[in-house]
N, C-alpha and C positions, 0 to 999 in steps of 0.2 A: 716564419714559413721559409722554403727551400723549394728550390726549384732548378733543374737539370735542365741545359739545352745542347744541342748536338750540331754543330758545325764541318762542313765540309772544306780544307783547305785546297788552294788551288797551286801554290806555287811553293819552293822550298824555305824562302824568307818571306812573310808577309805581316802585316799587320791591319786586321781587321774591327774594324768599330760595331760594339757591343752595347751601346750606351744605350738604343733603345730596348734591348733586351731586359737590360738592368731596371730602366724605369718603368717598364712594362710589369715588371714581378713586383715594383715597389706601389704602382696603383694597384692594383690583385690584392697586396696584402692588407688596403687597408691601414696600413703606418701612416701618421702625419708625423712625427718625432720618434728616430732615432736612427738606425744606419745599415746600408746597404754593405754586404761584404761578397767581393766577386772575386772565385777559387780557382784556379785552372790545379787539374791532377796530373797534370804530364810534366815529364822532366826536360823536355825539351821545348818546352812553349811558357807561354807565362801571361800578364797581364799585368798596362801598363795604364795610366792617366795620362794625357798628353794632347798638343794640340788638333785641332779634327777641323781648322778653316783652312790649312795651305797643306796641299796632298806632297808639297816638297820635302814638311817635315819629315814625312814617314821615309820616303824617298832617301833623305839624306840621314834619319836614326840608320836605316837597311843597311845604309853604305859604312856609315863608319862601325857599325855593330863589325860589317864582313874586316874592314881595314883593323882592327883591334884582334878578333877572330877568327882567322882564316880559316877556311873549310879545311886545309889540308896543311900541316906542320908535322915536318921530318921526327920530330921527339913526342909525337900523341901515337899513345900504345892502346886506347879501348879499341877492341874489336868491330864494333858498328863503325868506326870512320867517324862520330856524329859530334868528335868534344866540342865542336863548334858550335854547333846547336846547344848541348850542356852547358856551354859558357853563357852564351847569351840570355838561357831562362833564369839562371842563376844572377846572373845581371839584373835583369828585368824583375824576379820575381813573382812567386806561384798567386799573391793576393791584392788585392788593395780595398780601402775602407772607405764610402761614400757618405757624409752623412746626409741625411732626410731630414729636409725642414718644411713646416707646411704641406708635407705630404709628398714632395718633390726631391731629386736628387740636389744636393749643394756642388755644381760645378762650376768652376770660371767661365766667361764668355767665350773663351776658346778651347774650353777642353771638354777632351770626350774619353770612354772607357775604351779601351786595345786588347781583344785578342792576339798574342803574339805569336805568330810561328817561326819557327828556328829546322823545322827536318820535315818539312812536308814534301807532298801534299798527302794529308791524313783526314780522315775523321776523329774530331776533337769534343772533347766534352769540356764544358765549365758551369759551375753552381753559382746561384745567388743566393744568400740568406739574407732575409732580413728581418732585424730586430730591434723590436720597439723599446724604447727608453729614452 
């Protein structure tokens, strides 16, 4: 089963929890044992799994990414001026896999799945593929 989701981001940099979209897709698939693959087809956005209990984690991550990959750098040559967004997206990655067992996502107590925007605001798409096995 493959589902496509469209979301609208509201900031240049943000992490939007999408765990419920992934869990909904798993429920609809009827798969009880397998894997859910979450994929982002954008070069300036990504998918990660991280803490979903303390919002300071998201804020700290965004701040540290900005420190590591400043938005403006005198040596950047990319004409669009969003090299930092490409760097952040490459660091986070375009996809995540989550094991499905007993019909549920096998996530840790504090874990959630996030869509990471680094060049917003934009309308974005992500995919969830459920594979039985």
